[in-house]
C-alpha positions in Angstrom: 29.6 -11.1 12.0 26.5 -13.1 11.2 25.7 -16.7 12.3 27.2 -17.8 9.0 30.4 -16.0 9.6 29.8 -13.3 7.0 31.0 -9.8 7.7 28.7 -8.0 5.3 27.4 -4.7 6.5 25.1 -2.0 5.4 28.0 -0.1 4.0 29.2 -2.9 1.8 28.6 -2.0 -1.9 27.2 -5.6 -2.7 24.9 -5.4 0.2 23.7 -1.9 -0.8 23.2 -3.1 -4.3 21.1 -6.1 -3.0 19.0 -3.8 -0.8 18.4 -1.4 -3.6 17.4 -4.3 -6.0 15.0 -5.7 -3.3 13.5 -2.4 -2.7 13.0 -1.6 -6.3 11.4 -4.9 -6.9 9.0 -4.3 -3.9 8.0 -0.9 -5.4 7.3 -2.5 -8.8 5.1 -5.3 -7.2 3.3 -2.7 -5.2 2.7 -0.5 -8.2 1.2 -3.4 -10.1 -1.0 -4.5 -7.2 -2.3 -1.0 -6.4 -3.0 -0.4 -10.1 -4.8 -3.6 -10.6 -6.9 -3.0 -7.6 -7.8 0.7 -8.5 -8.6 -0.3 -12.2 -10.8 -3.2 -11.0 -13.2 -0.6 -9.4 -13.4 1.7 -12.5 -16.2 1.6 -15.0 -15.2 4.3 -17.5 -12.1 5.4 -19.4 -12.1 8.6 -17.5 -12.0 6.8 -14.1 -9.2 4.5 -15.4 -7.1 7.4 -16.5 -7.6 9.1 -13.2 -6.5 5.9 -11.3 -3.4 5.6 -13.4 -2.5 9.2 -13.0 -3.1 9.1 -9.3 -1.0 6.0 -8.8 1.9 7.3 -10.9 2.0 10.5 -8.9 1.9 8.6 -5.5 4.5 6.1 -6.6 7.0 8.2 -8.5 8.7 11.6 -7.7 6.9 13.7 -10.4 5.0 16.9 -10.2 2.5 16.3 -13.1 1.2 13.2 -14.8 -0.6 13.3 -18.2 -2.2 10.6 -20.1 -2.4 11.4 -23.8 -4.7 9.3 -26.0 -5.0 8.9 -29.8 -8.2 10.5 -30.8 -10.2 9.9 -34.0 -7.4 11.6 -35.8 -4.5 9.0 -35.3 -2.0 11.7 -35.9 -2.8 13.6 -32.8 -2.5 12.8 -29.0 -5.0 14.6 -26.7 -4.5 14.9 -23.0 -7.3 12.7 -21.6 -6.4 13.4 -18.1 -3.9 15.7 -16.1 -3.1 15.5 -12.5 -0.6 17.8 -10.5 0.9 21.2 -11.4 -0.8 23.1 -14.2 -3.8 20.8 -14.5 -6.0 23.6 -16.0 -3.2 24.9 -18.4 -2.4 21.3 -19.8 -6.0 20.0 -20.0 -6.9 19.3 -23.5 -3.3 19.8 -24.7 -2.8 18.2 -28.3 0.5 17.0 -29.6 1.2 15.6 -33.1 2.6 12.1 -33.4 6.3 12.6 -33.9 6.2 16.0 -32.2 7.7 16.8 -28.7 8.6 14.0 -26.2 5.3 12.4 -26.1 4.6 12.6 -29.7 8.0 11.0 -30.4 7.4 8.2 -28.0 4.0 7.5 -29.7 5.8 7.4 -33.0 8.7 5.2 -32.1 7.5 3.3 -29.1 10.7 4.1 -27.3 10.4 5.3 -23.7 12.2 8.5 -22.7 13.5 9.6 -19.4 14.7 13.2 -18.5 13.8 14.7 -21.9 12.9 18.4 -22.0 9.4 19.1 -20.7 9.1 22.2 -22.9 9.1 20.2 -26.0 5.5 19.1 -25.0 4.2 21.7 -22.8 6.0 24.8 -23.8 3.3 25.9 -26.3 0.9 26.3 -23.3 3.0 29.1 -21.8 3.6 32.5 -23.1 7.1 34.0 -23.0 6.3 36.0 -19.8 5.3 33.0 -17.7 7.6 30.8 -15.7 7.2 27.2 -16.5 8.5 25.2 -13.5 8.2 21.9 -15.2 11.7 21.0 -16.8 12.0 17.4 -17.5 9.8 14.6 -18.9 9.6 10.8 -18.8 7.2 9.0 -21.2 6.2 5.6 -22.1 3.9 4.3 -24.9 0.6 2.9 -24.2 0.1 0.0 -26.5 -2.9 -2.4 -27.0 -2.1 -5.3 -29.2 -0.3 -3.8 -32.2 -1.9 -0.4 -31.7 -0.5 2.6 -30.0 -3.4 4.1 -28.0 -1.4 6.9 -26.2 1.5 7.9 -24.1 1.7 8.2 -20.3 4.0 11.2 -19.4 5.4 12.5 -16.2 6.8 16.0 -15.7 9.1 17.1 -12.9 10.4 20.4 -11.7 14.0 19.2 -11.6 16.4 17.6 -14.0 17.5 13.9 -13.6 14.8 13.3 -10.9 13.6 10.2 -12.6 15.9 7.3 -13.2 15.7 3.9 -14.9 14.1 2.3 -12.0 11.4 4.9 -12.0 11.1 4.5 -15.8 10.6 0.7 -15.1 7.7 1.5 -12.7 6.2 3.9 -15.2 6.4 1.0 -17.8 4.5 -1.4 -15.5 1.8 1.4 -15.0 1.4 1.9 -18.8 1.3 -2.0 -19.4 -1.8 -2.2 -17.1 -3.3 1.0 -18.2 
C-alpha cells in the first residue's frame, strides 16, 4: 500500500500498461534526440543515411536496415545504404514502385509491419541459398508532398516488430 492508500502493484494490468506506455514514450523521445544529434553532425546524404540506419538497428530489434531512395527514374527505389546482415548482397538493390513491400509503401504511403521480406530481397538470393531474413517493416520517407524513399527493416523472425516499433521507425523516417 502506498502513502496514498493505493494497492497497485507491478502485477496489476493497469500498472503494467502505464509502465509500458511510459517506456515506449521514453524510447520514442530517445530515438528523436539521438537521431537529431547524429544528423546534425553529418554533411552528406551518405552520412545521413548511415546515421539513420545505425540508429534504427540500435533502437529496434531488427537484423538489417535499408534506406531505399528514389533515383532519377522516379519509378525505381535504389538501396542508398544497407546495414546489418547481407550488406554486400543487398547493396544497390533496386525495387520498382509498387513492387514488394518497400515499393508498395512508396506507392501507397502506408507503413507496413511484419510483411514478407522475400517480396523485397528474394530476388537477390538463388534457390540454393538460405535467406535468413523473413519479415519486413517499412515506412515511407516523404519531403513535402514528394516521396523520396522508404526506410525498411528486416528481421530473422516473424512478428518480432510491433506497432510500437513501427512508431519509432516512423519517427526515424520523419527526421530522415
